[in-house]
mmJSON file of the N, C-alpha and C atoms, coordinates in Angstrom:
{"data_MODEL":{"atom_site":{
"group_PDB":["ATOM","ATOM","ATOM","ATOM","ATOM","ATOM","ATOM","ATOM","ATOM","ATOM","ATOM","ATOM","ATOM","ATOM","ATOM","ATOM","ATOM","ATOM","ATOM","ATOM","ATOM","ATOM","ATOM","ATOM","ATOM","ATOM","ATOM","ATOM","ATOM","ATOM","ATOM","ATOM","ATOM","ATOM","ATOM","ATOM","ATOM","ATOM","ATOM","ATOM","ATOM","ATOM","ATOM","ATOM","ATOM","ATOM","ATOM","ATOM","ATOM","ATOM","ATOM","ATOM","ATOM","ATOM","ATOM","ATOM","ATOM","ATOM","ATOM","ATOM","ATOM","ATOM","ATOM","ATOM","ATOM","ATOM","ATOM","ATOM","ATOM","ATOM","ATOM","ATOM","ATOM","ATOM","ATOM","ATOM","ATOM","ATOM","ATOM","ATOM","ATOM","ATOM","ATOM","ATOM","ATOM","ATOM","ATOM","ATOM","ATOM","ATOM","ATOM","ATOM","ATOM","ATOM","ATOM","ATOM","ATOM","ATOM","ATOM","ATOM","ATOM","ATOM","ATOM","ATOM","ATOM","ATOM","ATOM","ATOM","ATOM","ATOM","ATOM","ATOM","ATOM","ATOM","ATOM","ATOM","ATOM","ATOM","ATOM","ATOM","ATOM","ATOM","ATOM","ATOM","ATOM","ATOM","ATOM","ATOM","ATOM","ATOM","ATOM","ATOM","ATOM","ATOM","ATOM","ATOM","ATOM","ATOM","ATOM","ATOM","ATOM","ATOM","ATOM","ATOM","ATOM","ATOM","ATOM","ATOM","ATOM","ATOM","ATOM","ATOM","ATOM","ATOM","ATOM","ATOM","ATOM","ATOM","ATOM","ATOM","ATOM","ATOM","ATOM","ATOM","ATOM","ATOM","ATOM","ATOM","ATOM","ATOM","ATOM","ATOM","ATOM","ATOM","ATOM","ATOM","ATOM","ATOM","ATOM","ATOM","ATOM","ATOM","ATOM","ATOM","ATOM","ATOM","ATOM","ATOM","ATOM","ATOM","ATOM","ATOM","ATOM","ATOM","ATOM","ATOM","ATOM","ATOM","ATOM","ATOM","ATOM","ATOM","ATOM","ATOM","ATOM","ATOM","ATOM","ATOM","ATOM","ATOM","ATOM","ATOM","ATOM","ATOM","ATOM","ATOM","ATOM","ATOM","ATOM"],
"id":[1,2,3,4,5,6,7,8,9,10,11,12,13,14,15,16,17,18,19,20,21,22,23,24,25,26,27,28,29,30,31,32,33,34,35,36,37,38,39,40,41,42,43,44,45,46,47,48,49,50,51,52,53,54,55,56,57,58,59,60,61,62,63,64,65,66,67,68,69,70,71,72,73,74,75,76,77,78,79,80,81,82,83,84,85,86,87,88,89,90,91,92,93,94,95,96,97,98,99,100,101,102,103,104,105,106,107,108,109,110,111,112,113,114,115,116,117,118,119,120,121,122,123,124,125,126,127,128,129,130,131,132,133,134,135,136,137,138,139,140,141,142,143,144,145,146,147,148,149,150,151,152,153,154,155,156,157,158,159,160,161,162,163,164,165,166,167,168,169,170,171,172,173,174,175,176,177,178,179,180,181,182,183,184,185,186,187,188,189,190,191,192,193,194,195,196,197,198,199,200,201,202,203,204,205,206,207,208,209,210,211,212,213,214,215,216,217,218,219],
"type_symbol":["N","C","C","N","C","C","N","C","C","N","C","C","N","C","C","N","C","C","N","C","C","N","C","C","N","C","C","N","C","C","N","C","C","N","C","C","N","C","C","N","C","C","N","C","C","N","C","C","N","C","C","N","C","C","N","C","C","N","C","C","N","C","C","N","C","C","N","C","C","N","C","C","N","C","C","N","C","C","N","C","C","N","C","C","N","C","C","N","C","C","N","C","C","N","C","C","N","C","C","N","C","C","N","C","C","N","C","C","N","C","C","N","C","C","N","C","C","N","C","C","N","C","C","N","C","C","N","C","C","N","C","C","N","C","C","N","C","C","N","C","C","N","C","C","N","C","C","N","C","C","N","C","C","N","C","C","N","C","C","N","C","C","N","C","C","N","C","C","N","C","C","N","C","C","N","C","C","N","C","C","N","C","C","N","C","C","N","C","C","N","C","C","N","C","C","N","C","C","N","C","C","N","C","C","N","C","C","N","C","C","N","C","C","N","C","C","N","C","C"],
"label_atom_id":["N","CA","C","N","CA","C","N","CA","C","N","CA","C","N","CA","C","N","CA","C","N","CA","C","N","CA","C","N","CA","C","N","CA","C","N","CA","C","N","CA","C","N","CA","C","N","CA","C","N","CA","C","N","CA","C","N","CA","C","N","CA","C","N","CA","C","N","CA","C","N","CA","C","N","CA","C","N","CA","C","N","CA","C","N","CA","C","N","CA","C","N","CA","C","N","CA","C","N","CA","C","N","CA","C","N","CA","C","N","CA","C","N","CA","C","N","CA","C","N","CA","C","N","CA","C","N","CA","C","N","CA","C","N","CA","C","N","CA","C","N","CA","C","N","CA","C","N","CA","C","N","CA","C","N","CA","C","N","CA","C","N","CA","C","N","CA","C","N","CA","C","N","CA","C","N","CA","C","N","CA","C","N","CA","C","N","CA","C","N","CA","C","N","CA","C","N","CA","C","N","CA","C","N","CA","C","N","CA","C","N","CA","C","N","CA","C","N","CA","C","N","CA","C","N","CA","C","N","CA","C","N","CA","C","N","CA","C","N","CA","C","N","CA","C","N","CA","C","N","CA","C","N","CA","C"],
"label_alt_id":[null,null,null,null,null,null,null,null,null,null,null,null,null,null,null,null,null,null,null,null,null,null,null,null,null,null,null,null,null,null,null,null,null,null,null,null,null,null,null,null,null,null,null,null,null,null,null,null,null,null,null,null,null,null,null,null,null,null,null,null,null,null,null,null,null,null,null,null,null,null,null,null,null,null,null,null,null,null,null,null,null,null,null,null,null,null,null,null,null,null,null,null,null,null,null,null,null,null,null,null,null,null,null,null,null,null,null,null,null,null,null,null,null,null,null,null,null,null,null,null,null,null,null,null,null,null,null,null,null,null,null,null,null,null,null,null,null,null,null,null,null,null,null,null,null,null,null,null,null,null,null,null,null,null,null,null,null,null,null,null,null,null,null,null,null,null,null,null,null,null,null,null,null,null,null,null,null,null,null,null,null,null,null,null,null,null,null,null,null,null,null,null,null,null,null,null,null,null,null,null,null,null,null,null,null,null,null,null,null,null,null,null,null,null,null,null,null,null,null],
"label_comp_id":["THR","THR","THR","GLY","GLY","GLY","ASN","ASN","ASN","LEU","LEU","LEU","ASP","ASP","ASP","THR","THR","THR","LYS","LYS","LYS","THR","THR","THR","SER","SER","SER","TYR","TYR","TYR","GLU","GLU","GLU","ALA","ALA","ALA","MET","MET","MET","GLU","GLU","GLU","LEU","LEU","LEU","PHE","PHE","PHE","GLN","GLN","GLN","ARG","ARG","ARG","LEU","LEU","LEU","ASN","ASN","ASN","ASP","ASP","ASP","GLN","GLN","GLN","GLY","GLY","GLY","SER","SER","SER","THR","THR","THR","ILE","ILE","ILE","GLY","GLY","GLY","PHE","PHE","PHE","VAL","VAL","VAL","THR","THR","THR","HIS","HIS","HIS","GLU","GLU","GLU","ASN","ASN","ASN","ASP","ASP","ASP","ILE","ILE","ILE","ALA","ALA","ALA","LEU","LEU","LEU","PHE","PHE","PHE","SER","SER","SER","LYS","LYS","LYS","ARG","ARG","ARG","THR","THR","THR","VAL","VAL","VAL","VAL","VAL","VAL","LEU","LEU","LEU","LYS","LYS","LYS","ASP","ASP","ASP","GLY","GLY","GLY","HIS","HIS","HIS","ILE","ILE","ILE","ILE","ILE","ILE","SER","SER","SER","ASP","ASP","ASP","LYS","LYS","LYS","GLU","GLU","GLU","VAL","VAL","VAL","THR","THR","THR","ASN","ASN","ASN","ARG","ARG","ARG","LEU","LEU","LEU","ASN","ASN","ASN","ALA","ALA","ALA","LYS","LYS","LYS","GLU","GLU","GLU","GLU","GLU","GLU","LEU","LEU","LEU","ALA","ALA","ALA","LYS","LYS","LYS","ILE","ILE","ILE","VAL","VAL","VAL","VAL","VAL","VAL","GLU","GLU","GLU","ASP","ASP","ASP"],
"label_asym_id":["A","A","A","A","A","A","A","A","A","A","A","A","A","A","A","A","A","A","A","A","A","A","A","A","A","A","A","A","A","A","A","A","A","A","A","A","A","A","A","A","A","A","A","A","A","A","A","A","A","A","A","A","A","A","A","A","A","A","A","A","A","A","A","A","A","A","A","A","A","A","A","A","A","A","A","A","A","A","A","A","A","A","A","A","A","A","A","A","A","A","A","A","A","A","A","A","A","A","A","A","A","A","A","A","A","A","A","A","A","A","A","A","A","A","A","A","A","A","A","A","A","A","A","A","A","A","A","A","A","A","A","A","A","A","A","A","A","A","A","A","A","A","A","A","A","A","A","A","A","A","A","A","A","A","A","A","A","A","A","A","A","A","A","A","A","A","A","A","A","A","A","A","A","A","A","A","A","A","A","A","A","A","A","A","A","A","A","A","A","A","A","A","A","A","A","A","A","A","A","A","A","A","A","A","A","A","A","A","A","A","A","A","A","A","A","A","A","A","A"],
"label_entity_id":["1","1","1","1","1","1","1","1","1","1","1","1","1","1","1","1","1","1","1","1","1","1","1","1","1","1","1","1","1","1","1","1","1","1","1","1","1","1","1","1","1","1","1","1","1","1","1","1","1","1","1","1","1","1","1","1","1","1","1","1","1","1","1","1","1","1","1","1","1","1","1","1","1","1","1","1","1","1","1","1","1","1","1","1","1","1","1","1","1","1","1","1","1","1","1","1","1","1","1","1","1","1","1","1","1","1","1","1","1","1","1","1","1","1","1","1","1","1","1","1","1","1","1","1","1","1","1","1","1","1","1","1","1","1","1","1","1","1","1","1","1","1","1","1","1","1","1","1","1","1","1","1","1","1","1","1","1","1","1","1","1","1","1","1","1","1","1","1","1","1","1","1","1","1","1","1","1","1","1","1","1","1","1","1","1","1","1","1","1","1","1","1","1","1","1","1","1","1","1","1","1","1","1","1","1","1","1","1","1","1","1","1","1","1","1","1","1","1","1"],
"label_seq_id":[1,1,1,2,2,2,3,3,3,4,4,4,5,5,5,6,6,6,7,7,7,8,8,8,9,9,9,10,10,10,11,11,11,12,12,12,13,13,13,14,14,14,15,15,15,16,16,16,17,17,17,18,18,18,19,19,19,20,20,20,21,21,21,22,22,22,23,23,23,24,24,24,25,25,25,26,26,26,27,27,27,28,28,28,29,29,29,30,30,30,31,31,31,32,32,32,33,33,33,34,34,34,35,35,35,36,36,36,37,37,37,38,38,38,39,39,39,40,40,40,41,41,41,42,42,42,43,43,43,44,44,44,45,45,45,46,46,46,47,47,47,48,48,48,49,49,49,50,50,50,51,51,51,52,52,52,53,53,53,54,54,54,55,55,55,56,56,56,57,57,57,58,58,58,59,59,59,60,60,60,61,61,61,62,62,62,63,63,63,64,64,64,65,65,65,66,66,66,67,67,67,68,68,68,69,69,69,70,70,70,71,71,71,72,72,72,73,73,73],
"pdbx_PDB_ins_code":[null,null,null,null,null,null,null,null,null,null,null,null,null,null,null,null,null,null,null,null,null,null,null,null,null,null,null,null,null,null,null,null,null,null,null,null,null,null,null,null,null,null,null,null,null,null,null,null,null,null,null,null,null,null,null,null,null,null,null,null,null,null,null,null,null,null,null,null,null,null,null,null,null,null,null,null,null,null,null,null,null,null,null,null,null,null,null,null,null,null,null,null,null,null,null,null,null,null,null,null,null,null,null,null,null,null,null,null,null,null,null,null,null,null,null,null,null,null,null,null,null,null,null,null,null,null,null,null,null,null,null,null,null,null,null,null,null,null,null,null,null,null,null,null,null,null,null,null,null,null,null,null,null,null,null,null,null,null,null,null,null,null,null,null,null,null,null,null,null,null,null,null,null,null,null,null,null,null,null,null,null,null,null,null,null,null,null,null,null,null,null,null,null,null,null,null,null,null,null,null,null,null,null,null,null,null,null,null,null,null,null,null,null,null,null,null,null,null,null],
"Cartn_x":[0.835,-0.376,-1.521,-1.258,-2.223,-2.788,-1.965,-2.368,-2.77,-2.808,-3.171,-4.542,-5.115,-6.445,-6.32,-7.422,-7.358,-6.713,-7.016,-6.45,-4.908,-4.44,-2.988,-2.382,-2.972,-2.492,-2.41,-3.353,-3.423,-2.274,-2.085,-0.999,0.408,0.557,1.833,1.95,0.836,0.873,1.115,0.576,0.785,2.263,2.923,4.374,5.126,4.859,5.562,5.371,4.201,3.89,4.695,4.699,5.496,7.022,7.545,8.928,9.201,8.267,8.425,8.391,7.452,7.304,8.63,9.361,10.548,11.868,11.512,12.64,13.078,12.564,12.984,12.218,12.858,12.189,11.737,10.403,9.847,9.33,9.711,9.263,8.493,7.275,6.611,5.838,5.626,5.003,3.632,2.626,1.285,0.394,-0.527,-1.56,-2.905,-2.835,-4.042,-4.177,-5.1,-5.246,-5.575,-6.308,-6.653,-5.39,-4.486,-3.252,-2.359,-2.331,-1.508,-1.833,-3.105,-3.543,-2.977,-2.278,-1.483,-0.144,0.308,1.614,1.463,2.664,2.722,2.838,3.286,3.636,3.345,2.784,2.57,3.226,4.1,4.815,4.171,3.751,3.2,4.141,4.419,5.396,4.635,5.082,4.499,5.66,5.857,6.908,8.266,8.515,9.82,9.988,8.908,9.004,8.033,8.45,7.533,6.523,5.169,4.158,3.395,3.574,3.071,3.788,3.874,4.557,3.818,2.978,2.139,2.202,2.029,1.863,0.495,0.273,-0.948,-1.537,-2.582,-2.999,-3.929,-4.576,-5.41,-5.017,-3.789,-3.149,-3.971,-4.248,-4.985,-4.053,-4.527,-3.748,-4.082,-3.105,-3.317,-3.781,-3.251,-3.609,-5.119,-5.584,-7.028,-7.886,-7.46,-8.245,-8.219,-7.155,-7.059,-8.049,-8.204,-9.099,-10.652,-10.871,-12.242,-12.597,-11.635,-11.99,-12.539,-13.685,-14.206,-13.841,-13.149,-12.727,-13.651,-14.118,-15.115,-14.238,-14.552,-13.889,-14.542],
"Cartn_y":[5.876,6.539,6.539,6.0,5.959,7.3,8.379,9.688,10.544,10.037,10.722,10.469,11.438,11.269,10.232,9.726,8.672,9.206,10.398,10.917,11.035,11.49,11.628,10.183,9.314,7.914,7.323,7.433,6.904,7.609,8.879,9.504,8.969,8.643,7.953,6.609,5.878,4.524,4.554,5.633,5.871,6.043,6.847,7.121,5.865,5.049,3.819,2.83,2.72,1.825,2.293,3.547,4.042,3.732,3.994,3.675,2.19,1.389,-0.051,-0.583,0.001,-0.387,0.007,1.023,1.492,0.654,-0.31,-1.348,-1.127,-0.14,0.05,-0.957,-1.483,-2.322,-1.333,-1.362,-0.512,-1.362,-1.135,-1.847,-0.839,-1.193,-0.325,-1.147,-0.508,-1.217,-0.606,-1.383,-0.823,-1.793,-1.226,-2.066,-1.934,-1.274,-1.09,-1.977,-2.97,-3.984,-3.383,-2.26,-1.63,-1.076,-0.515,-0.032,-1.098,-2.267,-3.453,-3.957,-3.713,-4.265,-3.512,-2.456,-1.775,-2.377,-3.403,-3.977,-5.235,-5.675,-6.976,-8.115,-7.891,-8.962,-8.559,-9.404,-9.063,-10.111,-9.539,-10.388,-9.984,-10.963,-10.704,-11.201,-10.283,-10.597,-10.652,-11.533,-11.589,-12.001,-11.178,-11.446,-11.57,-10.838,-10.872,-12.012,-12.821,-13.93,-13.806,-14.289,-14.229,-15.314,-14.969,-15.973,-16.248,-15.265,-15.526,-14.6,-15.066,-14.393,-14.69,-13.775,-14.074,-12.993,-13.52,-12.602,-12.018,-10.665,-10.127,-10.371,-11.144,-11.549,-10.574,-9.636,-8.692,-7.347,-6.987,-5.696,-4.502,-3.603,-2.399,-1.438,-0.761,0.283,1.608,2.198,3.421,4.611,4.68,5.735,5.641,4.473,4.235,4.539,4.075,4.303,5.758,6.488,7.871,8.703,8.217,8.887,8.754,7.754,7.476,8.438,8.931,9.837,11.107,11.486,12.826,13.741,14.85,15.753,16.886,17.09,18.279,19.492,20.562,21.896,22.59],
"Cartn_z":[7.146,6.546,7.632,8.778,9.844,10.247,10.159,10.51,9.376,8.164,6.941,6.483,5.792,5.285,4.004,3.562,2.522,1.256,0.851,-0.402,-0.291,0.798,1.013,1.07,1.755,1.865,0.477,-0.356,-1.711,-2.568,-2.337,-3.109,-2.75,-1.512,-1.044,-1.685,-1.641,-2.302,-3.76,-4.463,-5.838,-6.109,-5.328,-5.444,-5.279,-4.159,-3.895,-5.104,-5.597,-6.715,-7.987,-8.224,-9.406,-9.274,-8.09,-7.852,-7.897,-7.407,-7.507,-8.909,-9.678,-11.071,-11.891,-11.411,-12.017,-11.584,-10.64,-10.233,-8.877,-8.116,-6.762,-5.811,-4.809,-3.791,-2.719,-2.352,-1.355,-0.246,0.991,2.141,3.041,3.466,4.376,5.447,6.536,7.615,7.763,7.965,8.2,9.06,9.712,10.45,9.706,8.583,7.825,6.671,6.729,5.688,4.343,4.246,2.996,2.353,3.131,2.564,2.095,2.824,2.464,1.109,0.68,-0.643,-1.798,-1.558,-2.635,-2.89,-2.048,-2.186,-3.087,-3.576,-4.309,-3.396,-2.156,-1.288,0.151,1.037,2.407,3.259,4.144,5.113,6.486,7.194,8.561,9.599,10.479,11.626,12.929,13.81,15.212,16.111,17.105,18.05,17.405,16.322,15.666,14.621,14.437,13.51,12.378,11.271,10.051,10.272,10.266,10.409,9.047,8.122,6.771,5.754,4.549,3.459,2.268,1.739,0.626,-0.471,-1.68,-2.795,-2.758,-3.114,-3.132,-4.526,-4.676,-6.051,-6.663,-5.884,-6.407,-5.981,-6.312,-5.927,-6.455,-5.534,-5.874,-6.634,-7.602,-8.385,-7.727,-7.062,-6.237,-7.134,-8.364,-9.264,-9.655,-9.83,-10.143,-8.968,-7.769,-6.576,-6.192,-6.413,-6.206,-7.093,-8.303,-9.25,-8.779,-7.993,-7.623,-6.343,-5.741,-4.508,-4.951,-4.369,-4.651,-3.512,-3.859,-2.944,-2.864,-1.587,-1.39,-0.976,-1.678,-1.428,-0.305],
"occupancy":[1.0,1.0,1.0,1.0,1.0,1.0,1.0,1.0,1.0,1.0,1.0,1.0,1.0,1.0,1.0,1.0,1.0,1.0,1.0,1.0,1.0,1.0,1.0,1.0,1.0,1.0,1.0,1.0,1.0,1.0,1.0,1.0,1.0,1.0,1.0,1.0,1.0,1.0,1.0,1.0,1.0,1.0,1.0,1.0,1.0,1.0,1.0,1.0,1.0,1.0,1.0,1.0,1.0,1.0,1.0,1.0,1.0,1.0,1.0,1.0,1.0,1.0,1.0,1.0,1.0,1.0,1.0,1.0,1.0,1.0,1.0,1.0,1.0,1.0,1.0,1.0,1.0,1.0,1.0,1.0,1.0,1.0,1.0,1.0,1.0,1.0,1.0,1.0,1.0,1.0,1.0,1.0,1.0,1.0,1.0,1.0,1.0,1.0,1.0,1.0,1.0,1.0,1.0,1.0,1.0,1.0,1.0,1.0,1.0,1.0,1.0,1.0,1.0,1.0,1.0,1.0,1.0,1.0,1.0,1.0,1.0,1.0,1.0,1.0,1.0,1.0,1.0,1.0,1.0,1.0,1.0,1.0,1.0,1.0,1.0,1.0,1.0,1.0,1.0,1.0,1.0,1.0,1.0,1.0,1.0,1.0,1.0,1.0,1.0,1.0,1.0,1.0,1.0,1.0,1.0,1.0,1.0,1.0,1.0,1.0,1.0,1.0,1.0,1.0,1.0,1.0,1.0,1.0,1.0,1.0,1.0,1.0,1.0,1.0,1.0,1.0,1.0,1.0,1.0,1.0,1.0,1.0,1.0,1.0,1.0,1.0,1.0,1.0,1.0,1.0,1.0,1.0,1.0,1.0,1.0,1.0,1.0,1.0,1.0,1.0,1.0,1.0,1.0,1.0,1.0,1.0,1.0,1.0,1.0,1.0,1.0,1.0,1.0,1.0,1.0,1.0,1.0,1.0,1.0],
"B_iso_or_equiv":[0.0,0.0,0.0,0.0,0.0,0.0,0.0,0.0,0.0,0.0,0.0,0.0,0.0,0.0,0.0,0.0,0.0,0.0,0.0,0.0,0.0,0.0,0.0,0.0,0.0,0.0,0.0,0.0,0.0,0.0,0.0,0.0,0.0,0.0,0.0,0.0,0.0,0.0,0.0,0.0,0.0,0.0,0.0,0.0,0.0,0.0,0.0,0.0,0.0,0.0,0.0,0.0,0.0,0.0,0.0,0.0,0.0,0.0,0.0,0.0,0.0,0.0,0.0,0.0,0.0,0.0,0.0,0.0,0.0,0.0,0.0,0.0,0.0,0.0,0.0,0.0,0.0,0.0,0.0,0.0,0.0,0.0,0.0,0.0,0.0,0.0,0.0,0.0,0.0,0.0,0.0,0.0,0.0,0.0,0.0,0.0,0.0,0.0,0.0,0.0,0.0,0.0,0.0,0.0,0.0,0.0,0.0,0.0,0.0,0.0,0.0,0.0,0.0,0.0,0.0,0.0,0.0,0.0,0.0,0.0,0.0,0.0,0.0,0.0,0.0,0.0,0.0,0.0,0.0,0.0,0.0,0.0,0.0,0.0,0.0,0.0,0.0,0.0,0.0,0.0,0.0,0.0,0.0,0.0,0.0,0.0,0.0,0.0,0.0,0.0,0.0,0.0,0.0,0.0,0.0,0.0,0.0,0.0,0.0,0.0,0.0,0.0,0.0,0.0,0.0,0.0,0.0,0.0,0.0,0.0,0.0,0.0,0.0,0.0,0.0,0.0,0.0,0.0,0.0,0.0,0.0,0.0,0.0,0.0,0.0,0.0,0.0,0.0,0.0,0.0,0.0,0.0,0.0,0.0,0.0,0.0,0.0,0.0,0.0,0.0,0.0,0.0,0.0,0.0,0.0,0.0,0.0,0.0,0.0,0.0,0.0,0.0,0.0,0.0,0.0,0.0,0.0,0.0,0.0],
"pdbx_formal_charge":[null,null,null,null,null,null,null,null,null,null,null,null,null,null,null,null,null,null,null,null,null,null,null,null,null,null,null,null,null,null,null,null,null,null,null,null,null,null,null,null,null,null,null,null,null,null,null,null,null,null,null,null,null,null,null,null,null,null,null,null,null,null,null,null,null,null,null,null,null,null,null,null,null,null,null,null,null,null,null,null,null,null,null,null,null,null,null,null,null,null,null,null,null,null,null,null,null,null,null,null,null,null,null,null,null,null,null,null,null,null,null,null,null,null,null,null,null,null,null,null,null,null,null,null,null,null,null,null,null,null,null,null,null,null,null,null,null,null,null,null,null,null,null,null,null,null,null,null,null,null,null,null,null,null,null,null,null,null,null,null,null,null,null,null,null,null,null,null,null,null,null,null,null,null,null,null,null,null,null,null,null,null,null,null,null,null,null,null,null,null,null,null,null,null,null,null,null,null,null,null,null,null,null,null,null,null,null,null,null,null,null,null,null,null,null,null,null,null,null],
"auth_seq_id":[1,1,1,2,2,2,3,3,3,4,4,4,5,5,5,6,6,6,7,7,7,8,8,8,9,9,9,10,10,10,11,11,11,12,12,12,13,13,13,14,14,14,15,15,15,16,16,16,17,17,17,18,18,18,19,19,19,20,20,20,21,21,21,22,22,22,23,23,23,24,24,24,25,25,25,26,26,26,27,27,27,28,28,28,29,29,29,30,30,30,31,31,31,32,32,32,33,33,33,34,34,34,35,35,35,36,36,36,37,37,37,38,38,38,39,39,39,40,40,40,41,41,41,42,42,42,43,43,43,44,44,44,45,45,45,46,46,46,47,47,47,48,48,48,49,49,49,50,50,50,51,51,51,52,52,52,53,53,53,54,54,54,55,55,55,56,56,56,57,57,57,58,58,58,59,59,59,60,60,60,61,61,61,62,62,62,63,63,63,64,64,64,65,65,65,66,66,66,67,67,67,68,68,68,69,69,69,70,70,70,71,71,71,72,72,72,73,73,73],
"auth_comp_id":["THR","THR","THR","GLY","GLY","GLY","ASN","ASN","ASN","LEU","LEU","LEU","ASP","ASP","ASP","THR","THR","THR","LYS","LYS","LYS","THR","THR","THR","SER","SER","SER","TYR","TYR","TYR","GLU","GLU","GLU","ALA","ALA","ALA","MET","MET","MET","GLU","GLU","GLU","LEU","LEU","LEU","PHE","PHE","PHE","GLN","GLN","GLN","ARG","ARG","ARG","LEU","LEU","LEU","ASN","ASN","ASN","ASP","ASP","ASP","GLN","GLN","GLN","GLY","GLY","GLY","SER","SER","SER","THR","THR","THR","ILE","ILE","ILE","GLY","GLY","GLY","PHE","PHE","PHE","VAL","VAL","VAL","THR","THR","THR","HIS","HIS","HIS","GLU","GLU","GLU","ASN","ASN","ASN","ASP","ASP","ASP","ILE","ILE","ILE","ALA","ALA","ALA","LEU","LEU","LEU","PHE","PHE","PHE","SER","SER","SER","LYS","LYS","LYS","ARG","ARG","ARG","THR","THR","THR","VAL","VAL","VAL","VAL","VAL","VAL","LEU","LEU","LEU","LYS","LYS","LYS","ASP","ASP","ASP","GLY","GLY","GLY","HIS","HIS","HIS","ILE","ILE","ILE","ILE","ILE","ILE","SER","SER","SER","ASP","ASP","ASP","LYS","LYS","LYS","GLU","GLU","GLU","VAL","VAL","VAL","THR","THR","THR","ASN","ASN","ASN","ARG","ARG","ARG","LEU","LEU","LEU","ASN","ASN","ASN","ALA","ALA","ALA","LYS","LYS","LYS","GLU","GLU","GLU","GLU","GLU","GLU","LEU","LEU","LEU","ALA","ALA","ALA","LYS","LYS","LYS","ILE","ILE","ILE","VAL","VAL","VAL","VAL","VAL","VAL","GLU","GLU","GLU","ASP","ASP","ASP"],
"auth_asym_id":["A","A","A","A","A","A","A","A","A","A","A","A","A","A","A","A","A","A","A","A","A","A","A","A","A","A","A","A","A","A","A","A","A","A","A","A","A","A","A","A","A","A","A","A","A","A","A","A","A","A","A","A","A","A","A","A","A","A","A","A","A","A","A","A","A","A","A","A","A","A","A","A","A","A","A","A","A","A","A","A","A","A","A","A","A","A","A","A","A","A","A","A","A","A","A","A","A","A","A","A","A","A","A","A","A","A","A","A","A","A","A","A","A","A","A","A","A","A","A","A","A","A","A","A","A","A","A","A","A","A","A","A","A","A","A","A","A","A","A","A","A","A","A","A","A","A","A","A","A","A","A","A","A","A","A","A","A","A","A","A","A","A","A","A","A","A","A","A","A","A","A","A","A","A","A","A","A","A","A","A","A","A","A","A","A","A","A","A","A","A","A","A","A","A","A","A","A","A","A","A","A","A","A","A","A","A","A","A","A","A","A","A","A","A","A","A","A","A","A"],
"auth_atom_id":["N","CA","C","N","CA","C","N","CA","C","N","CA","C","N","CA","C","N","CA","C","N","CA","C","N","CA","C","N","CA","C","N","CA","C","N","CA","C","N","CA","C","N","CA","C","N","CA","C","N","CA","C","N","CA","C","N","CA","C","N","CA","C","N","CA","C","N","CA","C","N","CA","C","N","CA","C","N","CA","C","N","CA","C","N","CA","C","N","CA","C","N","CA","C","N","CA","C","N","CA","C","N","CA","C","N","CA","C","N","CA","C","N","CA","C","N","CA","C","N","CA","C","N","CA","C","N","CA","C","N","CA","C","N","CA","C","N","CA","C","N","CA","C","N","CA","C","N","CA","C","N","CA","C","N","CA","C","N","CA","C","N","CA","C","N","CA","C","N","CA","C","N","CA","C","N","CA","C","N","CA","C","N","CA","C","N","CA","C","N","CA","C","N","CA","C","N","CA","C","N","CA","C","N","CA","C","N","CA","C","N","CA","C","N","CA","C","N","CA","C","N","CA","C","N","CA","C","N","CA","C","N","CA","C","N","CA","C","N","CA","C","N","CA","C","N","CA","C","N","CA","C","N","CA","C"],
"pdbx_PDB_model_num":[1,1,1,1,1,1,1,1,1,1,1,1,1,1,1,1,1,1,1,1,1,1,1,1,1,1,1,1,1,1,1,1,1,1,1,1,1,1,1,1,1,1,1,1,1,1,1,1,1,1,1,1,1,1,1,1,1,1,1,1,1,1,1,1,1,1,1,1,1,1,1,1,1,1,1,1,1,1,1,1,1,1,1,1,1,1,1,1,1,1,1,1,1,1,1,1,1,1,1,1,1,1,1,1,1,1,1,1,1,1,1,1,1,1,1,1,1,1,1,1,1,1,1,1,1,1,1,1,1,1,1,1,1,1,1,1,1,1,1,1,1,1,1,1,1,1,1,1,1,1,1,1,1,1,1,1,1,1,1,1,1,1,1,1,1,1,1,1,1,1,1,1,1,1,1,1,1,1,1,1,1,1,1,1,1,1,1,1,1,1,1,1,1,1,1,1,1,1,1,1,1,1,1,1,1,1,1,1,1,1,1,1,1,1,1,1,1,1,1]
}}}
């Protein structure tokens, strides 16, 4: 999502969340902390090793966040 605008990024996160809620495991890599907040779990790697593995307690709902975006025509 690094090269995508916010709306498109959130649309992708909404799709991932929907698939995940239907039972699919989705893994994605990001350097963007705001995008990581859409996940249920965050695993941080450094030099090929896991340095943290935490549940996201306040997971953002992409569909709700997408509805907040005002698109200018």
